[in-house]
C-alpha positions, 0 to 999 in steps of 0.5 A: 692820623685818619685818612681825611686829615692826611688828605687835608695835609697833603692838599695843604702841602700841594698849595704850599708848593704851588705858592712857591712856584711863582718864586721859582718861575721868577728866578728861572725867567732871569736866564731862560725864555718863557716857553723854554722854561715851560718845556723844561718844567713839564718835560723833566716832570714827565720823565721823573714820574714816568720812571717812578711809576713805570709799572703804570705804563701797562694801563695806557689806552688810546682813550687815555692818550687822547685825553692826555693830549687835550689836557696837556694842550690846555695846560700848556696854554694856561702856563703860557699866559701864567709864565709870561704874566709872572715875568711882567708883574710882581710875584704876590700880584700874580698869585692873587690874580691866578687864584681867580681860577676858583671864581672862573670855574663856577662862572664858566660852568654856569655859562656852559649850562646856559643859566645865570650865576647864583646871587652868591656867585654874582657877589663873589665876581663883583668882589673879585672885580673890585679887588682886581681893580684895586690890585692892578689899576695904576693912576692912569686907570690902566692895567699892566700887561703882566696882570692881564696875562695872569687873569687870562692864565686864570681863565685858561686854568679854570678851563683845565680844571673843568675839563680834567674834572670830567676826564679823570672820572674814568681810567687811571688818574696817575697815568693821565697825569703823567701823559698830560705833563708829557704832552704839555712839555712836548708841545712847549718844546715844539713852540720853543724851537720854533720861536725861541732859542731853547737851552738848558740852564747855565747857572746854579740859580737857574738849575735850582729854579727848574728843578724846583718847578720840576720836582716840587711844583709839578711831579710832587704837587700833581701826584699829591693832588690826585692822591688827596682828592680821592678822600675829599670833596671838590669844595674842600679842595678848593677851599684849601687851594684858596690859600695859594696866593697867601703862600705866594705873597709870603714867599715874595716878601721873604725872598724879594721883600715885595710889599703890597701898597694899601690899595693892593692889600685891600684888593688882594683881600677882596680877591681872596674873599671872593675866592673863599666865598665861592667855596663856602656854603653857610649853614644855619644853626641847628635850631633854625634848621629845625624851625625851617624844617617844621615850617616846611612840613606845615606848608606841605600839610596845608597844601595837602589839606587844601587839595583834598577839599 
């Protein structure tokens, strides 16, 4: 198997693992408070990766520590919204709403660069907004608190993707990943002690949920993502990531019997379409590309002739 295919399979596995995270969060939140669950998830993942990659600690620098703190803080805020949102809405709806981060990334990038989004981006946003309306609005045309929190979580995760994309260019990526998990877990432990009553899981179901989030959805997923992204473009990675809500809905159906109503199904399809279209650039057939290239050369010749007379 060549490197590119291996990277595709790794990223597909990452997407599958993240799709299962909503199921584990739902199960864990039955007996563990929200911030406590975040602290356990990232804290244990930090310890696990820190032990597995103990030789990497020699690469730690002050700069990496500072970047890890920033990424960990943003990651913590994103998962506060996501975790509170998952508890207050269905697993399948949470998956589709949080996938909007793929739409928010180019939108925020355009706003940061102080330029209007492209026509394609505008169309994707409109599709996503219509999809959100169909998926979340009830008969009173009001949006549930859980759905709103998931959307805010998607926004914060988009900020995380943008910031991490800048910071991961320099330094050891695995060390940065370990540090961000450690800071996210540490910040969560502080807030959990301040506002909750932190505790370890007290049932087998809760332990399975925490270990699933720790080993599969945090330690394994973040490591595989870093290894896979070395051999693929961000566009291809985003396209594979867009399958996450599909996996989430599949897990919700198998384990909880969740079914989207017709309007929710249509809304989910529109959101997924908006997410996919942000990552797809249409390519003209070969003969049209040749024709367009010939026309462009003809225009350049005419301009040069006009300028010489």
